[in-house]
mmCIF file as gemmi writes it, N, C-alpha and C atoms, coordinates in Angstrom:
data_model
loop_
_atom_site.group_PDB
_atom_site.id
_atom_site.type_symbol
_atom_site.label_atom_id
_atom_site.label_alt_id
_atom_site.label_comp_id
_atom_site.label_asym_id
_atom_site.label_entity_id
_atom_site.label_seq_id
_atom_site.pdbx_PDB_ins_code
_atom_site.Cartn_x
_atom_site.Cartn_y
_atom_site.Cartn_z
_atom_site.occupancy
_atom_site.B_iso_or_equiv
_atom_site.pdbx_formal_charge
_atom_site.auth_seq_id
_atom_site.auth_asym_id
_atom_site.pdbx_PDB_model_num
ATOM 1 N N . UNK Axp A 1 ? 4.21 25.781 13.08 1 0 ? 1 A 1
ATOM 2 C CA . UNK Axp A 1 ? 2.854 26.368 12.974 1 0 ? 1 A 1
ATOM 3 C C . UNK Axp A 1 ? 2.297 26.486 14.369 1 0 ? 1 A 1
ATOM 4 N N . UNK Axp A 2 ? 1.548 27.462 14.669 1 0 ? 2 A 1
ATOM 5 C CA . UNK Axp A 2 ? 0.938 27.59 16.216 1 0 ? 2 A 1
ATOM 6 C C . UNK Axp A 2 ? -0.312 26.873 16.162 1 0 ? 2 A 1
ATOM 7 N N . UNK Axp A 3 ? -0.576 26.329 17.251 1 0 ? 3 A 1
ATOM 8 C CA . UNK Axp A 3 ? -1.549 25.599 17.581 1 0 ? 3 A 1
ATOM 9 C C . UNK Axp A 3 ? -3.019 26.124 17.334 1 0 ? 3 A 1
ATOM 10 N N . UNK Axp A 4 ? -3.206 27.44 17.666 1 0 ? 4 A 1
ATOM 11 C CA . UNK Axp A 4 ? -4.286 28.021 17.253 1 0 ? 4 A 1
ATOM 12 C C . UNK Axp A 4 ? -4.86 28.127 15.783 1 0 ? 4 A 1
ATOM 13 N N . UNK Axp A 5 ? -3.692 28.185 15.007 1 0 ? 5 A 1
ATOM 14 C CA . UNK Axp A 5 ? -3.873 28.127 13.511 1 0 ? 5 A 1
ATOM 15 C C . UNK Axp A 5 ? -4.291 26.581 13.025 1 0 ? 5 A 1
ATOM 16 N N . UNK Axp A 6 ? -3.834 25.713 13.673 1 0 ? 6 A 1
ATOM 17 C CA . UNK Axp A 6 ? -4.241 24.447 13.379 1 0 ? 6 A 1
ATOM 18 C C . UNK Axp A 6 ? -5.517 24.008 13.914 1 0 ? 6 A 1
ATOM 19 N N . UNK Axp A 7 ? -5.967 24.618 14.971 1 0 ? 7 A 1
ATOM 20 C CA . UNK Axp A 7 ? -7.219 24.488 15.494 1 0 ? 7 A 1
ATOM 21 C C . UNK Axp A 7 ? -8.123 25.079 14.612 1 0 ? 7 A 1
ATOM 22 N N . UNK Axp A 8 ? -7.733 26.232 13.95 1 0 ? 8 A 1
ATOM 23 C CA . UNK Axp A 8 ? -8.729 27.194 13.043 1 0 ? 8 A 1
ATOM 24 C C . UNK Axp A 8 ? -8.865 26.192 11.664 1 0 ? 8 A 1
ATOM 25 N N . UNK Axp A 9 ? -7.876 25.682 11.293 1 0 ? 9 A 1
ATOM 26 C CA . UNK Axp A 9 ? -7.926 24.787 10.14 1 0 ? 9 A 1
ATOM 27 C C . UNK Axp A 9 ? -8.964 23.58 10.373 1 0 ? 9 A 1
ATOM 28 N N . UNK Axp A 10 ? -8.898 23.019 11.387 1 0 ? 10 A 1
ATOM 29 C CA . UNK Axp A 10 ? -9.834 21.804 11.841 1 0 ? 10 A 1
ATOM 30 C C . UNK Axp A 10 ? -11.229 22.288 12.03 1 0 ? 10 A 1
ATOM 31 N N . UNK Axp A 11 ? -11.381 23.557 12.568 1 0 ? 11 A 1
ATOM 32 C CA . UNK Axp A 11 ? -12.872 24.1 12.754 1 0 ? 11 A 1
ATOM 33 C C . UNK Axp A 11 ? -13.384 24.417 11.154 1 0 ? 11 A 1
ATOM 34 N N . UNK Axp A 12 ? -12.696 25.074 10.529 1 0 ? 12 A 1
ATOM 35 C CA . UNK Axp A 12 ? -13.123 25.187 8.971 1 0 ? 12 A 1
ATOM 36 C C . UNK Axp A 12 ? -13.237 23.923 8.29 1 0 ? 12 A 1
ATOM 37 N N . UNK Axp A 13 ? -12.56 22.901 8.457 1 0 ? 13 A 1
ATOM 38 C CA . UNK Axp A 13 ? -12.729 21.553 7.873 1 0 ? 13 A 1
ATOM 39 C C . UNK Axp A 13 ? -14.094 20.94 8.403 1 0 ? 13 A 1
ATOM 40 N N . UNK Axp A 14 ? -14.398 21.245 9.817 1 0 ? 14 A 1
ATOM 41 C CA . UNK Axp A 14 ? -15.531 20.398 10.175 1 0 ? 14 A 1
ATOM 42 C C . UNK Axp A 14 ? -16.893 21.426 9.57 1 0 ? 14 A 1
ATOM 43 N N . UNK Axp A 15 ? -16.701 22.692 9.724 1 0 ? 15 A 1
ATOM 44 C CA . UNK Axp A 15 ? -17.74 23.424 9.042 1 0 ? 15 A 1
ATOM 45 C C . UNK Axp A 15 ? -18.106 23.226 7.613 1 0 ? 15 A 1
ATOM 46 N N . UNK Axp A 16 ? -16.998 22.889 6.933 1 0 ? 16 A 1
ATOM 47 C CA . UNK Axp A 16 ? -17.361 22.607 5.448 1 0 ? 16 A 1
ATOM 48 C C . UNK Axp A 16 ? -18.041 21.432 5.202 1 0 ? 16 A 1
ATOM 49 N N . UNK Axp A 17 ? -18.074 20.528 6.134 1 0 ? 17 A 1
ATOM 50 C CA . UNK Axp A 17 ? -18.717 19.133 5.929 1 0 ? 17 A 1
ATOM 51 C C . UNK Axp A 17 ? -20.101 19.448 6.262 1 0 ? 17 A 1
ATOM 52 N N . UNK Axp A 18 ? -20.563 20.419 7.117 1 0 ? 18 A 1
ATOM 53 C CA . UNK Axp A 18 ? -21.85 20.604 7.458 1 0 ? 18 A 1
ATOM 54 C C . UNK Axp A 18 ? -22.621 21.364 6.269 1 0 ? 18 A 1
ATOM 55 N N . UNK Axp A 19 ? -24.041 21.027 6.375 1 0 ? 19 A 1
ATOM 56 C CA . UNK Axp A 19 ? -24.84 21.707 5.569 1 0 ? 19 A 1
ATOM 57 C C . UNK Axp A 19 ? -24.724 23.329 5.432 1 0 ? 19 A 1
ATOM 58 N N . UNK Axp A 20 ? -24.483 23.848 4.245 1 0 ? 20 A 1
ATOM 59 C CA . UNK Axp A 20 ? -24.415 25.39 4.441 1 0 ? 20 A 1
ATOM 60 C C . UNK Axp A 20 ? -22.887 25.619 3.861 1 0 ? 20 A 1
ATOM 61 N N . UNK Axp A 21 ? -21.981 24.725 4.382 1 0 ? 21 A 1
ATOM 62 C CA . UNK Axp A 21 ? -20.49 24.785 3.955 1 0 ? 21 A 1
ATOM 63 C C . UNK Axp A 21 ? -19.821 26.156 4.674 1 0 ? 21 A 1
ATOM 64 N N . UNK Axp A 22 ? -19.017 26.613 3.743 1 0 ? 22 A 1
ATOM 65 C CA . UNK Axp A 22 ? -18.105 27.693 4.063 1 0 ? 22 A 1
ATOM 66 C C . UNK Axp A 22 ? -18.65 28.87 3.203 1 0 ? 22 A 1
ATOM 67 N N . UNK Axp A 23 ? -18.294 30.216 3.858 1 0 ? 23 A 1
ATOM 68 C CA . UNK Axp A 23 ? -18.349 31.467 2.936 1 0 ? 23 A 1
ATOM 69 C C . UNK Axp A 23 ? -17.126 31.667 2.009 1 0 ? 23 A 1
ATOM 70 N N . UNK Axp A 24 ? -17.248 32.544 1.253 1 0 ? 24 A 1
ATOM 71 C CA . UNK Axp A 24 ? -15.993 32.691 0.442 1 0 ? 24 A 1
ATOM 72 C C . UNK Axp A 24 ? -15.012 33.187 1.023 1 0 ? 24 A 1
ATOM 73 N N . UNK Axp A 25 ? -14.932 33.887 2.092 1 0 ? 25 A 1
ATOM 74 C CA . UNK Axp A 25 ? -13.993 34.698 3.017 1 0 ? 25 A 1
ATOM 75 C C . UNK Axp A 25 ? -13.391 33.284 3.85 1 0 ? 25 A 1
ATOM 76 N N . UNK Axp A 26 ? -14.325 32.495 4.143 1 0 ? 26 A 1
ATOM 77 C CA . UNK Axp A 26 ? -13.754 31.267 4.931 1 0 ? 26 A 1
ATOM 78 C C . UNK Axp A 26 ? -12.898 30.451 4.105 1 0 ? 26 A 1
ATOM 79 N N . UNK Axp A 27 ? -13.525 30.235 2.82 1 0 ? 27 A 1
ATOM 80 C CA . UNK Axp A 27 ? -12.701 29.398 1.94 1 0 ? 27 A 1
ATOM 81 C C . UNK Axp A 27 ? -11.315 30.046 1.615 1 0 ? 27 A 1
ATOM 82 N N . UNK Axp A 28 ? -11.334 31.285 1.431 1 0 ? 28 A 1
ATOM 83 C CA . UNK Axp A 28 ? -9.853 31.952 1.145 1 0 ? 28 A 1
ATOM 84 C C . UNK Axp A 28 ? -9.062 31.873 2.482 1 0 ? 28 A 1
ATOM 85 N N . UNK Axp A 29 ? -9.777 31.897 3.67 1 0 ? 29 A 1
ATOM 86 C CA . UNK Axp A 29 ? -8.94 31.786 4.836 1 0 ? 29 A 1
ATOM 87 C C . UNK Axp A 29 ? -8.303 30.432 4.952 1 0 ? 29 A 1
ATOM 88 N N . UNK Axp A 30 ? -9.244 29.28 4.802 1 0 ? 30 A 1
ATOM 89 C CA . UNK Axp A 30 ? -8.771 27.854 4.832 1 0 ? 30 A 1
ATOM 90 C C . UNK Axp A 30 ? -7.578 27.693 3.798 1 0 ? 30 A 1
ATOM 91 N N . UNK Axp A 31 ? -7.672 28.118 2.706 1 0 ? 31 A 1
ATOM 92 C CA . UNK Axp A 31 ? -6.785 27.892 1.542 1 0 ? 31 A 1
ATOM 93 C C . UNK Axp A 31 ? -5.219 28.548 2.153 1 0 ? 31 A 1
ATOM 94 N N . UNK Axp A 32 ? -5.508 29.728 2.634 1 0 ? 32 A 1
ATOM 95 C CA . UNK Axp A 32 ? -4.311 30.418 3.107 1 0 ? 32 A 1
ATOM 96 C C . UNK Axp A 32 ? -3.539 29.63 4.178 1 0 ? 32 A 1
ATOM 97 N N . UNK Axp A 33 ? -4.363 29.165 5.242 1 0 ? 33 A 1
ATOM 98 C CA . UNK Axp A 33 ? -3.85 28.385 6.422 1 0 ? 33 A 1
ATOM 99 C C . UNK Axp A 33 ? -3.265 27.013 5.848 1 0 ? 33 A 1
ATOM 100 N N . UNK Axp A 34 ? -4.029 26.35 4.898 1 0 ? 34 A 1
ATOM 101 C CA . UNK Axp A 34 ? -3.525 25.168 4.493 1 0 ? 34 A 1
ATOM 102 C C . UNK Axp A 34 ? -2.105 25.158 3.798 1 0 ? 34 A 1
ATOM 103 N N . UNK Axp A 35 ? -1.912 26.357 2.968 1 0 ? 35 A 1
ATOM 104 C CA . UNK Axp A 35 ? -0.585 26.637 2.539 1 0 ? 35 A 1
ATOM 105 C C . UNK Axp A 35 ? 0.388 26.836 3.321 1 0 ? 35 A 1
ATOM 106 N N . UNK Axp A 36 ? 0.029 27.675 4.591 1 0 ? 36 A 1
ATOM 107 C CA . UNK Axp A 36 ? 1.006 27.962 5.382 1 0 ? 36 A 1
ATOM 108 C C . UNK Axp A 36 ? 1.453 26.652 6.258 1 0 ? 36 A 1
ATOM 109 N N . UNK Axp A 37 ? 0.421 25.827 6.529 1 0 ? 37 A 1
ATOM 110 C CA . UNK Axp A 37 ? 0.852 24.466 7.145 1 0 ? 37 A 1
ATOM 111 C C . UNK Axp A 37 ? 1.646 23.792 6.43 1 0 ? 37 A 1
ATOM 112 N N . UNK Axp A 38 ? 1.357 23.436 4.937 1 0 ? 38 A 1
ATOM 113 C CA . UNK Axp A 38 ? 2.232 22.703 4.048 1 0 ? 38 A 1
ATOM 114 C C . UNK Axp A 38 ? 3.546 23.041 4.02 1 0 ? 38 A 1
ATOM 115 N N . UNK Axp A 39 ? 3.688 24.577 3.902 1 0 ? 39 A 1
ATOM 116 C CA . UNK Axp A 39 ? 5.24 25.229 3.994 1 0 ? 39 A 1
ATOM 117 C C . UNK Axp A 39 ? 5.859 24.886 5.161 1 0 ? 39 A 1
ATOM 118 N N . UNK Axp A 40 ? 5.179 24.944 6.355 1 0 ? 40 A 1
ATOM 119 C CA . UNK Axp A 40 ? 5.791 24.542 7.627 1 0 ? 40 A 1
ATOM 120 C C . UNK Axp A 40 ? 6.135 23.15 7.814 1 0 ? 40 A 1
ATOM 121 N N . UNK Axp A 41 ? 5.162 22.244 7.234 1 0 ? 41 A 1
ATOM 122 C CA . UNK Axp A 41 ? 5.591 20.776 7.02 1 0 ? 41 A 1
ATOM 123 C C . UNK Axp A 41 ? 6.914 20.554 6.504 1 0 ? 41 A 1
ATOM 124 N N . UNK Axp A 42 ? 6.945 21.133 5.162 1 0 ? 42 A 1
ATOM 125 C CA . UNK Axp A 42 ? 7.999 20.93 4.307 1 0 ? 42 A 1
ATOM 126 C C . UNK Axp A 42 ? 9.162 21.353 4.78 1 0 ? 42 A 1
ATOM 127 N N . UNK Axp A 43 ? 9.274 22.499 5.493 1 0 ? 43 A 1
ATOM 128 C CA . UNK Axp A 43 ? 10.471 23.002 6.042 1 0 ? 43 A 1
ATOM 129 C C . UNK Axp A 43 ? 11.046 22.403 7.22 1 0 ? 43 A 1
ATOM 130 N N . UNK Axp A 44 ? 9.969 21.85 8.104 1 0 ? 44 A 1
ATOM 131 C CA . UNK Axp A 44 ? 10.544 20.731 9.072 1 0 ? 44 A 1
ATOM 132 C C . UNK Axp A 44 ? 11.069 19.677 8.714 1 0 ? 44 A 1
ATOM 133 N N . UNK Axp A 45 ? 10.47 18.868 7.558 1 0 ? 45 A 1
ATOM 134 C CA . UNK Axp A 45 ? 10.931 17.641 6.939 1 0 ? 45 A 1
ATOM 135 C C . UNK Axp A 45 ? 12.2 17.956 6.526 1 0 ? 45 A 1
ATOM 136 N N . UNK Axp A 46 ? 12.483 19.073 5.794 1 0 ? 46 A 1
ATOM 137 C CA . UNK Axp A 46 ? 13.735 19.251 5.221 1 0 ? 46 A 1
ATOM 138 C C . UNK Axp A 46 ? 14.782 19.535 6.174 1 0 ? 46 A 1
ATOM 139 N N . UNK Axp A 47 ? 14.315 20.135 7.451 1 0 ? 47 A 1
ATOM 140 C CA . UNK Axp A 47 ? 15.51 20.178 8.543 1 0 ? 47 A 1
ATOM 141 C C . UNK Axp A 47 ? 15.844 18.942 8.796 1 0 ? 47 A 1
ATOM 142 N N . UNK Axp A 48 ? 14.841 18.147 9.196 1 0 ? 48 A 1
ATOM 143 C CA . UNK Axp A 48 ? 15.016 16.722 9.753 1 0 ? 48 A 1
ATOM 144 C C . UNK Axp A 48 ? 15.903 16.021 8.921 1 0 ? 48 A 1
ATOM 145 N N . UNK Axp A 49 ? 15.543 15.747 7.533 1 0 ? 49 A 1
ATOM 146 C CA . UNK Axp A 49 ? 16.512 15.25 6.683 1 0 ? 49 A 1
ATOM 147 C C . UNK Axp A 49 ? 17.835 15.611 6.547 1 0 ? 49 A 1
ATOM 148 N N . UNK Axp A 50 ? 18.145 17.175 6.548 1 0 ? 50 A 1
ATOM 149 C CA . UNK Axp A 50 ? 19.345 17.591 6.736 1 0 ? 50 A 1
ATOM 150 C C . UNK Axp A 50 ? 20.248 17.178 7.889 1 0 ? 50 A 1
ATOM 151 N N . UNK Axp A 51 ? 19.497 16.746 8.956 1 0 ? 51 A 1
ATOM 152 C CA . UNK Axp A 51 ? 20.416 16.532 10.063 1 0 ? 51 A 1
ATOM 153 C C . UNK Axp A 51 ? 20.681 14.807 10.1 1 0 ? 51 A 1
ATOM 154 N N . UNK Axp A 52 ? 20.403 14.111 9.123 1 0 ? 52 A 1
ATOM 155 C CA . UNK Axp A 52 ? 20.529 12.588 9.221 1 0 ? 52 A 1
ATOM 156 C C . UNK Axp A 52 ? 21.939 12.63 8.762 1 0 ? 52 A 1
ATOM 157 N N . UNK Axp A 53 ? 22.333 11.543 9.443 1 0 ? 53 A 1
ATOM 158 C CA . UNK Axp A 53 ? 23.984 11.172 9.121 1 0 ? 53 A 1
ATOM 159 C C . UNK Axp A 53 ? 23.778 9.641 8.974 1 0 ? 53 A 1
ATOM 160 N N . UNK Axp A 54 ? 24.741 9.25 8.057 1 0 ? 54 A 1
ATOM 161 C CA . UNK Axp A 54 ? 24.63 7.824 7.672 1 0 ? 54 A 1
ATOM 162 C C . UNK Axp A 54 ? 25.936 7.253 8.09 1 0 ? 54 A 1
ATOM 163 N N . UNK Axp A 55 ? 25.964 6.105 8.89 1 0 ? 55 A 1
ATOM 164 C CA . UNK Axp A 55 ? 27.226 5.578 9.616 1 0 ? 55 A 1
ATOM 165 C C . UNK Axp A 55 ? 27.403 4.249 8.794 1 0 ? 55 A 1
ATOM 166 N N . UNK Axp A 56 ? 28.452 4.174 8.063 1 0 ? 56 A 1
ATOM 167 C CA . UNK Axp A 56 ? 28.894 3.082 7.325 1 0 ? 56 A 1
ATOM 168 C C . UNK Axp A 56 ? 29.368 2.016 8.135 1 0 ? 56 A 1
ATOM 169 N N . UNK Axp A 57 ? 29.485 0.809 7.762 1 0 ? 57 A 1
ATOM 170 C CA . UNK Axp A 57 ? 29.968 -0.524 8.456 1 0 ? 57 A 1
ATOM 171 C C . UNK Axp A 57 ? 31.319 -0.289 9.034 1 0 ? 57 A 1
ATOM 172 N N . UNK Axp A 58 ? 32.275 0.503 8.249 1 0 ? 58 A 1
ATOM 173 C CA . UNK Axp A 58 ? 33.58 0.888 8.627 1 0 ? 58 A 1
ATOM 174 C C . UNK Axp A 58 ? 33.65 2.111 9.682 1 0 ? 58 A 1
ATOM 175 N N . UNK Axp A 59 ? 32.464 2.583 10.122 1 0 ? 59 A 1
ATOM 176 C CA . UNK Axp A 59 ? 32.524 3.658 11.11 1 0 ? 59 A 1
ATOM 177 C C . UNK Axp A 59 ? 32.584 4.96 10.407 1 0 ? 59 A 1
ATOM 178 N N . UNK Axp A 60 ? 32.784 5.234 9.253 1 0 ? 60 A 1
ATOM 179 C CA . UNK Axp A 60 ? 32.807 6.652 8.574 1 0 ? 60 A 1
ATOM 180 C C . UNK Axp A 60 ? 31.258 7.076 8.519 1 0 ? 60 A 1
ATOM 181 N N . UNK Axp A 61 ? 31.049 8.258 8.783 1 0 ? 61 A 1
ATOM 182 C CA . UNK Axp A 61 ? 29.869 9.08 8.732 1 0 ? 61 A 1
ATOM 183 C C . UNK Axp A 61 ? 29.959 10.07 7.768 1 0 ? 61 A 1
ATOM 184 N N . UNK Axp A 62 ? 28.768 10.204 7.13 1 0 ? 62 A 1
ATOM 185 C CA . UNK Axp A 62 ? 28.548 11.408 5.902 1 0 ? 62 A 1
ATOM 186 C C . UNK Axp A 62 ? 27.008 11.429 6.051 1 0 ? 62 A 1
ATOM 187 N N . UNK Axp A 63 ? 26.863 12.775 5.502 1 0 ? 63 A 1
ATOM 188 C CA . UNK Axp A 63 ? 25.497 13.338 5.39 1 0 ? 63 A 1
ATOM 189 C C . UNK Axp A 63 ? 24.688 12.848 4.238 1 0 ? 63 A 1
ATOM 190 N N . UNK Axp A 64 ? 23.376 12.783 4.07 1 0 ? 64 A 1
ATOM 191 C CA . UNK Axp A 64 ? 22.849 12.491 2.959 1 0 ? 64 A 1
ATOM 192 C C . UNK Axp A 64 ? 22.952 13.409 1.923 1 0 ? 64 A 1
ATOM 193 N N . UNK Axp A 65 ? 23.134 13.002 0.663 1 0 ? 65 A 1
ATOM 194 C CA . UNK Axp A 65 ? 23.576 14.229 -0.539 1 0 ? 65 A 1
ATOM 195 C C . UNK Axp A 65 ? 22.091 14.955 -0.646 1 0 ? 65 A 1
ATOM 196 N N . UNK Axp A 66 ? 22.213 16.301 -1.142 1 0 ? 66 A 1
ATOM 197 C CA . UNK Axp A 66 ? 21.218 17.085 -1.384 1 0 ? 66 A 1
ATOM 198 C C . UNK Axp A 66 ? 20.821 16.791 -2.746 1 0 ? 66 A 1
ATOM 199 N N . UNK Axp A 67 ? 19.5 16.818 -2.903 1 0 ? 67 A 1
ATOM 200 C CA . UNK Axp A 67 ? 18.704 16.591 -4.058 1 0 ? 67 A 1
ATOM 201 C C . UNK Axp A 67 ? 18.991 18.039 -5.029 1 0 ? 67 A 1
ATOM 202 N N . UNK Axp A 68 ? 19.051 17.795 -6.269 1 0 ? 68 A 1
ATOM 203 C CA . UNK Axp A 68 ? 19.476 18.945 -6.9 1 0 ? 68 A 1
ATOM 204 C C . UNK Axp A 68 ? 18.121 19.831 -7.205 1 0 ? 68 A 1
């Protein structure tokens, strides 16, 4: 996810804590940006888990099994 989008999420979070809060458009934008952030986080975590290789004491290597 681009740094500009992360900065916008943070700006909206700060504004939400202030008196007056967010407008409906800003709330919708925050929701969309958060969903995009979570999707990117999950995608990156899944890629990281898929690259893990377990090395057994006898030296054999195998990947972690996929969850169904």
